[in-house]
Jmol script that loads the backbone (N, CA, C; Angstrom):
load data "model"
ATOM      1  N   UNK A   1       0.819  -1.192   0.000  1.00  0.00           N
ATOM      2  CA  UNK A   1       0.000   0.000   0.000  1.00  0.00           C
ATOM      3  C   UNK A   1       0.867   1.263   0.000  1.00  0.00           C
ATOM      4  N   UNK A   2       1.929   1.241   0.792  1.00  0.00           N
ATOM      5  CA  UNK A   2       2.819   2.391   0.870  1.00  0.00           C
ATOM      6  C   UNK A   2       3.534   2.631  -0.461  1.00  0.00           C
ATOM      7  N   UNK A   3       3.817   1.546  -1.173  1.00  0.00           N
ATOM      8  CA  UNK A   3       4.485   1.684  -2.466  1.00  0.00           C
ATOM      9  C   UNK A   3       3.595   2.409  -3.473  1.00  0.00           C
ATOM     10  N   UNK A   4       2.289   2.126  -3.453  1.00  0.00           N
ATOM     11  CA  UNK A   4       1.367   2.801  -4.359  1.00  0.00           C
ATOM     12  C   UNK A   4       1.236   4.285  -4.020  1.00  0.00           C
ATOM     13  N   UNK A   5       1.252   4.604  -2.745  1.00  0.00           N
ATOM     14  CA  UNK A   5       1.178   6.004  -2.323  1.00  0.00           C
ATOM     15  C   UNK A   5       2.443   6.740  -2.761  1.00  0.00           C
ATOM     16  N   UNK A   6       3.603   6.131  -2.561  1.00  0.00           N
ATOM     17  CA  UNK A   6       4.854   6.751  -2.983  1.00  0.00           C
ATOM     18  C   UNK A   6       4.905   6.932  -4.499  1.00  0.00           C
ATOM     19  N   UNK A   7       4.399   5.938  -5.226  1.00  0.00           N
ATOM     20  CA  UNK A   7       4.377   6.030  -6.679  1.00  0.00           C
ATOM     21  C   UNK A   7       3.453   7.143  -7.154  1.00  0.00           C
ATOM     22  N   UNK A   8       2.309   7.278  -6.508  1.00  0.00           N
ATOM     23  CA  UNK A   8       1.386   8.341  -6.905  1.00  0.00           C
ATOM     24  C   UNK A   8       1.941   9.723  -6.556  1.00  0.00           C
ATOM     25  N   UNK A   9       2.618   9.855  -5.433  1.00  0.00           N
ATOM     26  CA  UNK A   9       3.221  11.143  -5.073  1.00  0.00           C
ATOM     27  C   UNK A   9       4.371  11.477  -6.024  1.00  0.00           C
ATOM     28  N   UNK A  10       5.137  10.482  -6.434  1.00  0.00           N
ATOM     29  CA  UNK A  10       6.195  10.722  -7.413  1.00  0.00           C
ATOM     30  C   UNK A  10       5.615  11.141  -8.767  1.00  0.00           C
ATOM     31  N   UNK A  11       4.467  10.564  -9.136  1.00  0.00           N
ATOM     32  CA  UNK A  11       3.795  10.975 -10.364  1.00  0.00           C
ATOM     33  C   UNK A  11       3.305  12.417 -10.249  1.00  0.00           C
ATOM     34  N   UNK A  12       2.802  12.788  -9.089  1.00  0.00           N
ATOM     35  CA  UNK A  12       2.369  14.177  -8.866  1.00  0.00           C
ATOM     36  C   UNK A  12       3.564  15.117  -8.971  1.00  0.00           C
ATOM     37  N   UNK A  13       4.696  14.723  -8.413  1.00  0.00           N
ATOM     38  CA  UNK A  13       5.913  15.534  -8.496  1.00  0.00           C
ATOM     39  C   UNK A  13       6.359  15.696  -9.948  1.00  0.00           C
ATOM     40  N   UNK A  14       6.348  14.614 -10.697  1.00  0.00           N
ATOM     41  CA  UNK A  14       6.757  14.667 -12.099  1.00  0.00           C
ATOM     42  C   UNK A  14       5.799  15.515 -12.931  1.00  0.00           C
ATOM     43  N   UNK A  15       4.503  15.358 -12.713  1.00  0.00           N
ATOM     44  CA  UNK A  15       3.537  16.144 -13.486  1.00  0.00           C
ATOM     45  C   UNK A  15       3.604  17.630 -13.122  1.00  0.00           C
ATOM     46  N   UNK A  16       3.893  17.951 -11.876  1.00  0.00           N
ATOM     47  CA  UNK A  16       4.071  19.340 -11.489  1.00  0.00           C
ATOM     48  C   UNK A  16       5.293  19.963 -12.124  1.00  0.00           C
ATOM     49  N   UNK A  17       6.366  19.189 -12.223  1.00  0.00           N
ATOM     50  CA  UNK A  17       7.578  19.681 -12.858  1.00  0.00           C
ATOM     51  C   UNK A  17       7.366  19.908 -14.350  1.00  0.00           C
ATOM     52  N   UNK A  18       6.686  18.975 -15.001  1.00  0.00           N
ATOM     53  CA  UNK A  18       6.383  19.131 -16.428  1.00  0.00           C
ATOM     54  C   UNK A  18       5.447  20.318 -16.641  1.00  0.00           C
ATOM     55  N   UNK A  19       4.484  20.484 -15.766  1.00  0.00           N
ATOM     56  CA  UNK A  19       3.571  21.623 -15.870  1.00  0.00           C
ATOM     57  C   UNK A  19       4.326  22.943 -15.712  1.00  0.00           C
ATOM     58  N   UNK A  20       5.300  22.985 -14.820  1.00  0.00           N
ATOM     59  CA  UNK A  20       6.092  24.206 -14.655  1.00  0.00           C
ATOM     60  C   UNK A  20       6.913  24.505 -15.895  1.00  0.00           C
ATOM     61  N   UNK A  21       7.468  23.469 -16.522  1.00  0.00           N
ATOM     62  CA  UNK A  21       8.284  23.699 -17.709  1.00  0.00           C
ATOM     63  C   UNK A  21       7.449  24.093 -18.921  1.00  0.00           C
ATOM     64  N   UNK A  22       6.225  23.609 -19.016  1.00  0.00           N
ATOM     65  CA  UNK A  22       5.399  23.905 -20.185  1.00  0.00           C
ATOM     66  C   UNK A  22       4.574  25.179 -20.037  1.00  0.00           C
ATOM     67  N   UNK A  23       4.173  25.544 -18.832  1.00  0.00           N
ATOM     68  CA  UNK A  23       3.340  26.727 -18.602  1.00  0.00           C
ATOM     69  C   UNK A  23       4.160  27.851 -17.997  1.00  0.00           C
ATOM     70  N   UNK A  24       5.156  28.284 -18.715  1.00  0.00           N
ATOM     71  CA  UNK A  24       6.061  29.297 -18.186  1.00  0.00           C
ATOM     72  C   UNK A  24       5.646  30.712 -18.576  1.00  0.00           C
ATOM     73  N   UNK A  25       4.540  30.867 -19.291  1.00  0.00           N
ATOM     74  CA  UNK A  25       4.216  32.188 -19.832  1.00  0.00           C
ATOM     75  C   UNK A  25       3.677  33.141 -18.766  1.00  0.00           C
ATOM     76  N   UNK A  26       2.838  32.680 -17.873  1.00  0.00           N
ATOM     77  CA  UNK A  26       2.243  33.546 -16.854  1.00  0.00           C
ATOM     78  C   UNK A  26       2.855  33.261 -15.483  1.00  0.00           C
ATOM     79  N   UNK A  27       2.974  34.306 -14.696  1.00  0.00           N
ATOM     80  CA  UNK A  27       3.540  34.161 -13.355  1.00  0.00           C
ATOM     81  C   UNK A  27       2.628  33.342 -12.454  1.00  0.00           C
ATOM     82  N   UNK A  28       1.319  33.513 -12.578  1.00  0.00           N
ATOM     83  CA  UNK A  28       0.388  32.763 -11.736  1.00  0.00           C
ATOM     84  C   UNK A  28       0.448  31.269 -12.045  1.00  0.00           C
ATOM     85  N   UNK A  29       0.547  30.908 -13.318  1.00  0.00           N
ATOM     86  CA  UNK A  29       0.681  29.497 -13.674  1.00  0.00           C
ATOM     87  C   UNK A  29       1.970  28.908 -13.117  1.00  0.00           C
ATOM     88  N   UNK A  30       3.041  29.669 -13.183  1.00  0.00           N
ATOM     89  CA  UNK A  30       4.315  29.196 -12.645  1.00  0.00           C
ATOM     90  C   UNK A  30       4.251  29.021 -11.134  1.00  0.00           C
ATOM     91  N   UNK A  31       3.603  29.958 -10.454  1.00  0.00           N
ATOM     92  CA  UNK A  31       3.481  29.845  -8.995  1.00  0.00           C
ATOM     93  C   UNK A  31       2.625  28.645  -8.594  1.00  0.00           C
ATOM     94  N   UNK A  32       1.552  28.405  -9.324  1.00  0.00           N
ATOM     95  CA  UNK A  32       0.710  27.243  -9.020  1.00  0.00           C
ATOM     96  C   UNK A  32       1.446  25.937  -9.263  1.00  0.00           C
ATOM     97  N   UNK A  33       2.232  25.876 -10.324  1.00  0.00           N
ATOM     98  CA  UNK A  33       3.011  24.668 -10.597  1.00  0.00           C
ATOM     99  C   UNK A  33       4.069  24.439  -9.523  1.00  0.00           C
ATOM    100  N   UNK A  34       4.727  25.514  -9.097  1.00  0.00           N
ATOM    101  CA  UNK A  34       5.717  25.372  -8.028  1.00  0.00           C
ATOM    102  C   UNK A  34       5.082  24.958  -6.708  1.00  0.00           C
ATOM    103  N   UNK A  35       3.886  25.453  -6.439  1.00  0.00           N
ATOM    104  CA  UNK A  35       3.181  25.048  -5.217  1.00  0.00           C
ATOM    105  C   UNK A  35       2.765  23.578  -5.289  1.00  0.00           C
ATOM    106  N   UNK A  36       2.410  23.138  -6.482  1.00  0.00           N
ATOM    107  CA  UNK A  36       2.063  21.733  -6.706  1.00  0.00           C
ATOM    108  C   UNK A  36       3.270  20.836  -6.440  1.00  0.00           C
ATOM    109  N   UNK A  37       4.422  21.228  -6.931  1.00  0.00           N
ATOM    110  CA  UNK A  37       5.652  20.468  -6.703  1.00  0.00           C
ATOM    111  C   UNK A  37       6.019  20.492  -5.222  1.00  0.00           C
ATOM    112  N   UNK A  38       5.896  21.643  -4.597  1.00  0.00           N
ATOM    113  CA  UNK A  38       6.246  21.761  -3.177  1.00  0.00           C
ATOM    114  C   UNK A  38       5.327  20.937  -2.285  1.00  0.00           C
ATOM    115  N   UNK A  39       4.044  20.913  -2.624  1.00  0.00           N
ATOM    116  CA  UNK A  39       3.126  20.102  -1.822  1.00  0.00           C
ATOM    117  C   UNK A  39       3.388  18.611  -2.006  1.00  0.00           C
ATOM    118  N   UNK A  40       3.809  18.191  -3.194  1.00  0.00           N
ATOM    119  CA  UNK A  40       4.145  16.775  -3.370  1.00  0.00           C
ATOM    120  C   UNK A  40       5.418  16.416  -2.608  1.00  0.00           C
ATOM    121  N   UNK A  41       6.380  17.338  -2.555  1.00  0.00           N
ATOM    122  CA  UNK A  41       7.576  17.100  -1.740  1.00  0.00           C
ATOM    123  C   UNK A  41       7.201  17.043  -0.262  1.00  0.00           C
ATOM    124  N   UNK A  42       6.250  17.869   0.161  1.00  0.00           N
ATOM    125  CA  UNK A  42       5.777  17.812   1.542  1.00  0.00           C
ATOM    126  C   UNK A  42       5.142  16.454   1.847  1.00  0.00           C
ATOM    127  N   UNK A  43       4.346  15.938   0.912  1.00  0.00           N
ATOM    128  CA  UNK A  43       3.742  14.619   1.124  1.00  0.00           C
ATOM    129  C   UNK A  43       4.807  13.534   1.196  1.00  0.00           C
ATOM    130  N   UNK A  44       5.860  13.647   0.385  1.00  0.00           N
ATOM    131  CA  UNK A  44       6.955  12.683   0.466  1.00  0.00           C
ATOM    132  C   UNK A  44       7.654  12.748   1.823  1.00  0.00           C
ATOM    133  N   UNK A  45       7.841  13.946   2.348  1.00  0.00           N
ATOM    134  CA  UNK A  45       8.480  14.099   3.653  1.00  0.00           C
ATOM    135  C   UNK A  45       7.599  13.517   4.749  1.00  0.00           C
ATOM    136  N   UNK A  46       6.298  13.755   4.654  1.00  0.00           N
ATOM    137  CA  UNK A  46       5.385  13.214   5.662  1.00  0.00           C
ATOM    138  C   UNK A  46       5.385  11.688   5.623  1.00  0.00           C
ATOM    139  N   UNK A  47       5.398  11.108   4.432  1.00  0.00           N
ATOM    140  CA  UNK A  47       5.424   9.649   4.311  1.00  0.00           C
ATOM    141  C   UNK A  47       6.738   9.099   4.837  1.00  0.00           C
ATOM    142  N   UNK A  48       7.834   9.773   4.519  1.00  0.00           N
ATOM    143  CA  UNK A  48       9.148   9.284   4.950  1.00  0.00           C
ATOM    144  C   UNK A  48       9.317   9.333   6.462  1.00  0.00           C
ATOM    145  N   UNK A  49       8.862  10.414   7.098  1.00  0.00           N
ATOM    146  CA  UNK A  49       9.046  10.580   8.534  1.00  0.00           C
ATOM    147  C   UNK A  49       7.829  10.176   9.353  1.00  0.00           C
ATOM    148  N   UNK A  50       6.913   9.430   8.795  1.00  0.00           N
ATOM    149  CA  UNK A  50       5.707   9.074   9.543  1.00  0.00           C
ATOM    150  C   UNK A  50       5.995   8.078  10.669  1.00  0.00           C
ATOM    151  N   UNK A  51       6.998   7.255  10.523  1.00  0.00           N
ATOM    152  CA  UNK A  51       7.318   6.282  11.556  1.00  0.00           C
ATOM    153  C   UNK A  51       8.321   6.765  12.576  1.00  0.00           C
ATOM    154  N   UNK A  52       8.932   7.891  12.318  1.00  0.00           N
ATOM    155  CA  UNK A  52       9.953   8.420  13.214  1.00  0.00           C
ATOM    156  C   UNK A  52       9.373   9.490  14.124  1.00  0.00           C
ATOM    157  N   UNK A  53      10.187   9.960  15.031  1.00  0.00           N
ATOM    158  CA  UNK A  53       9.742  11.020  15.936  1.00  0.00           C
ATOM    159  C   UNK A  53      10.102  12.401  15.407  1.00  0.00           C
ATOM    160  N   UNK A  54      10.589  12.490  14.180  1.00  0.00           N
ATOM    161  CA  UNK A  54      11.000  13.768  13.606  1.00  0.00           C
ATOM    162  C   UNK A  54       9.916  14.356  12.719  1.00  0.00           C
ATOM    163  N   UNK A  55       8.693  14.327  13.169  1.00  0.00           N
ATOM    164  CA  UNK A  55       7.597  14.877  12.376  1.00  0.00           C
ATOM    165  C   UNK A  55       7.558  16.401  12.435  1.00  0.00           C
ATOM    166  N   UNK A  56       8.321  16.991  13.348  1.00  0.00           N
ATOM    167  CA  UNK A  56       8.365  18.443  13.448  1.00  0.00           C
ATOM    168  C   UNK A  56       9.046  19.041  12.227  1.00  0.00           C
ATOM    169  N   UNK A  57       9.927  18.263  11.567  1.00  0.00           N
ATOM    170  CA  UNK A  57      10.580  18.735  10.349  1.00  0.00           C
ATOM    171  C   UNK A  57       9.564  19.006   9.251  1.00  0.00           C
ATOM    172  N   UNK A  58       8.524  18.201   9.181  1.00  0.00           N
ATOM    173  CA  UNK A  58       7.497  18.428   8.166  1.00  0.00           C
ATOM    174  C   UNK A  58       6.732  19.721   8.441  1.00  0.00           C
ATOM    175  N   UNK A  59       6.559  20.066   9.700  1.00  0.00           N
ATOM    176  CA  UNK A  59       5.908  21.335  10.025  1.00  0.00           C
ATOM    177  C   UNK A  59       6.789  22.526   9.656  1.00  0.00           C
ATOM    178  N   UNK A  60       8.097  22.408   9.877  1.00  0.00           N
ATOM    179  CA  UNK A  60       9.015  23.464   9.445  1.00  0.00           C
ATOM    180  C   UNK A  60       8.965  23.637   7.932  1.00  0.00           C
ATOM    181  N   UNK A  61       8.926  22.520   7.230  1.00  0.00           N
ATOM    182  CA  UNK A  61       8.853  22.581   5.778  1.00  0.00           C
ATOM    183  C   UNK A  61       7.542  23.209   5.322  1.00  0.00           C
ATOM    184  N   UNK A  62       6.452  22.913   6.015  1.00  0.00           N
ATOM    185  CA  UNK A  62       5.156  23.496   5.682  1.00  0.00           C
ATOM    186  C   UNK A  62       5.149  25.002   5.917  1.00  0.00           C
ATOM    187  N   UNK A  63       5.810  25.457   6.967  1.00  0.00           N
ATOM    188  CA  UNK A  63       5.923  26.899   7.217  1.00  0.00           C
ATOM    189  C   UNK A  63       6.719  27.563   6.105  1.00  0.00           C
ATOM    190  N   UNK A  64       7.787  26.923   5.639  1.00  0.00           N
ATOM    191  CA  UNK A  64       8.566  27.470   4.532  1.00  0.00           C
ATOM    192  C   UNK A  64       7.745  27.511   3.246  1.00  0.00           C
ATOM    193  N   UNK A  65       6.892  26.518   3.033  1.00  0.00           N
ATOM    194  CA  UNK A  65       6.016  26.530   1.858  1.00  0.00           C
ATOM    195  C   UNK A  65       5.048  27.704   1.899  1.00  0.00           C
ATOM    196  N   UNK A  66       4.500  27.972   3.066  1.00  0.00           N
ATOM    197  CA  UNK A  66       3.571  29.093   3.202  1.00  0.00           C
ATOM    198  C   UNK A  66       4.291  30.413   2.963  1.00  0.00           C
ATOM    199  N   UNK A  67       5.503  30.550   3.503  1.00  0.00           N
ATOM    200  CA  UNK A  67       6.274  31.779   3.280  1.00  0.00           C
ATOM    201  C   UNK A  67       6.621  31.951   1.807  1.00  0.00           C
ATOM    202  N   UNK A  68       6.950  30.852   1.133  1.00  0.00           N
ATOM    203  CA  UNK A  68       7.258  30.915  -0.292  1.00  0.00           C
ATOM    204  C   UNK A  68       6.044  31.343  -1.103  1.00  0.00           C
ATOM    205  N   UNK A  69       4.886  30.803  -0.781  1.00  0.00           N
ATOM    206  CA  UNK A  69       3.685  31.151  -1.544  1.00  0.00           C
ATOM    207  C   UNK A  69       3.260  32.600  -1.279  1.00  0.00           C
ATOM    208  N   UNK A  70       3.419  33.081  -0.057  1.00  0.00           N
ATOM    209  CA  UNK A  70       3.086  34.475   0.244  1.00  0.00           C
ATOM    210  C   UNK A  70       4.030  35.416  -0.493  1.00  0.00           C
ATOM    211  N   UNK A  71       5.303  35.078  -0.541  1.00  0.00           N
ATOM    212  CA  UNK A  71       6.266  35.897  -1.270  1.00  0.00           C
ATOM    213  C   UNK A  71       5.954  35.913  -2.766  1.00  0.00           C
ATOM    214  N   UNK A  72       5.593  34.759  -3.325  1.00  0.00           N
ATOM    215  CA  UNK A  72       5.243  34.697  -4.738  1.00  0.00           C
ATOM    216  C   UNK A  72       3.992  35.493  -5.065  1.00  0.00           C
ATOM    217  N   UNK A  73       2.992  35.404  -4.202  1.00  0.00           N
ATOM    218  CA  UNK A  73       1.772  36.176  -4.447  1.00  0.00           C
ATOM    219  C   UNK A  73       2.010  37.669  -4.292  1.00  0.00           C
ATOM    220  N   UNK A  74       2.869  38.057  -3.371  1.00  0.00           N
ATOM    221  CA  UNK A  74       3.167  39.484  -3.249  1.00  0.00           C
ATOM    222  C   UNK A  74       3.931  39.992  -4.467  1.00  0.00           C
ATOM    223  N   UNK A  75       4.813  39.173  -5.037  1.00  0.00           N
ATOM    224  CA  UNK A  75       5.490  39.556  -6.272  1.00  0.00           C
ATOM    225  C   UNK A  75       4.512  39.642  -7.436  1.00  0.00           C
ATOM    226  N   UNK A  76       3.540  38.747  -7.460  1.00  0.00           N
ATOM    227  CA  UNK A  76       2.517  38.788  -8.501  1.00  0.00           C
ATOM    228  C   UNK A  76       1.684  40.059  -8.397  1.00  0.00           C
ATOM    229  N   UNK A  77       1.269  40.411  -7.202  1.00  0.00           N
ATOM    230  CA  UNK A  77       0.469  41.620  -7.000  1.00  0.00           C
ATOM    231  C   UNK A  77       1.280  42.861  -7.350  1.00  0.00           C
ATOM    232  N   UNK A  78       2.552  42.898  -6.960  1.00  0.00           N
ATOM    233  CA  UNK A  78       3.406  44.028  -7.297  1.00  0.00           C
ATOM    234  C   UNK A  78       3.611  44.145  -8.802  1.00  0.00           C
ATOM    235  N   UNK A  79       3.786  43.019  -9.450  1.00  0.00           N
ATOM    236  CA  UNK A  79       3.980  43.020 -10.904  1.00  0.00           C
ATOM    237  C   UNK A  79       2.740  43.503 -11.635  1.00  0.00           C
ATOM    238  N   UNK A  80       1.587  43.025 -11.227  1.00  0.00           N
ATOM    239  CA  UNK A  80       0.352  43.449 -11.887  1.00  0.00           C
ATOM    240  C   UNK A  80       0.055  44.907 -11.593  1.00  0.00           C
ATOM    241  N   UNK A  81       0.342  45.330 -10.393  1.00  0.00           N
ATOM    242  CA  UNK A  81       0.093  46.731 -10.030  1.00  0.00           C
ATOM    243  C   UNK A  81       1.047  47.671 -10.770  1.00  0.00           C
ATOM    244  N   UNK A  82       2.295  47.275 -10.907  1.00  0.00           N
ATOM    245  CA  UNK A  82       3.287  48.162 -11.521  1.00  0.00           C
ATOM    246  C   UNK A  82       3.265  48.122 -13.048  1.00  0.00           C
ATOM    247  N   UNK A  83       3.186  46.921 -13.630  1.00  0.00           N
ATOM    248  CA  UNK A  83       3.346  46.780 -15.066  1.00  0.00           C
ATOM    249  C   UNK A  83       2.065  46.397 -15.786  1.00  0.00           C
ATOM    250  N   UNK A  84       0.998  46.114 -15.085  1.00  0.00           N
ATOM    251  CA  UNK A  84      -0.322  45.762 -15.625  1.00  0.00           C
ATOM    252  C   UNK A  84      -0.349  44.448 -16.389  1.00  0.00           C
ATOM    253  N   UNK A  85       0.581  43.570 -16.144  1.00  0.00           N
ATOM    254  CA  UNK A  85       0.551  42.243 -16.752  1.00  0.00           C
ATOM    255  C   UNK A  85       1.358  41.282 -15.894  1.00  0.00           C
ATOM    256  N   UNK A  86       1.172  39.986 -16.149  1.00  0.00           N
ATOM    257  CA  UNK A  86       1.924  38.984 -15.404  1.00  0.00           C
ATOM    258  C   UNK A  86       2.621  38.007 -16.338  1.00  0.00           C
ATOM    259  N   UNK A  87       2.949  38.453 -17.549  1.00  0.00           N
ATOM    260  CA  UNK A  87       3.657  37.587 -18.487  1.00  0.00           C
ATOM    261  C   UNK A  87       5.109  37.459 -18.071  1.00  0.00           C
ATOM    262  N   UNK A  88       5.559  36.243 -17.926  1.00  0.00           N
ATOM    263  CA  UNK A  88       6.940  36.014 -17.511  1.00  0.00           C
ATOM    264  C   UNK A  88       7.922  36.252 -18.649  1.00  0.00           C
ATOM    265  N   UNK A  89       7.503  35.973 -19.862  1.00  0.00           N
ATOM    266  CA  UNK A  89       8.434  36.066 -20.988  1.00  0.00           C
ATOM    267  C   UNK A  89       8.745  37.517 -21.352  1.00  0.00           C
ATOM    268  N   UNK A  90       7.862  38.435 -21.019  1.00  0.00           N
ATOM    269  CA  UNK A  90       8.114  39.827 -21.367  1.00  0.00           C
ATOM    270  C   UNK A  90       8.783  40.602 -20.226  1.00  0.00           C
ATOM    271  N   UNK A  91       8.966  39.975 -19.085  1.00  0.00           N
ATOM    272  CA  UNK A  91       9.656  40.626 -17.974  1.00  0.00           C
ATOM    273  C   UNK A  91      11.155  40.387 -18.081  1.00  0.00           C
ATOM    274  N   UNK A  92      11.896  41.337 -17.649  1.00  0.00           N
ATOM    275  CA  UNK A  92      13.348  41.171 -17.586  1.00  0.00           C
ATOM    276  C   UNK A  92      13.833  41.930 -16.355  1.00  0.00           C
ATOM    277  N   UNK A  93      15.050  41.676 -15.979  1.00  0.00           N
ATOM    278  CA  UNK A  93      15.605  42.361 -14.811  1.00  0.00           C
ATOM    279  C   UNK A  93      15.990  43.799 -15.139  1.00  0.00           C
ATOM    280  N   UNK A  94      16.025  44.163 -16.419  1.00  0.00           N
ATOM    281  CA  UNK A  94      16.356  45.523 -16.813  1.00  0.00           C
ATOM    282  C   UNK A  94      15.208  46.467 -16.490  1.00  0.00           C
ATOM    283  N   UNK A  95      13.965  45.944 -16.474  1.00  0.00           N
ATOM    284  CA  UNK A  95      12.804  46.774 -16.212  1.00  0.00           C
ATOM    285  C   UNK A  95      12.801  47.341 -14.801  1.00  0.00           C
ATOM    286  N   UNK A  96      13.418  46.656 -13.861  1.00  0.00           N
ATOM    287  CA  UNK A  96      13.405  47.098 -12.474  1.00  0.00           C
ATOM    288  C   UNK A  96      14.338  48.201 -12.247  1.00  0.00           C
TER     289      UNK A  96
END
end "model"
wireframe off; spacefill off
backbone 0.3
color backbone group
């Protein structure tokens, strides 16, 4: 049973990575794909440490995921407010 769960989480990780590589045009799509990958890594950590007493590490990782998503959404809001679009391909570091 555990093998099927690990296989399905690995499939979720792979599909999230492929989604990130193919949907690179919008910032929101990229953020959602990265959150999908991060949540699958969180599930892998929870499965790996479920039998041990180090389950607090998964909570630390979850806090980092929340901080990452808040930072990404704040960048999205700043980008839309400043430049009126969220296209990743038309942004460059020269614009800042």
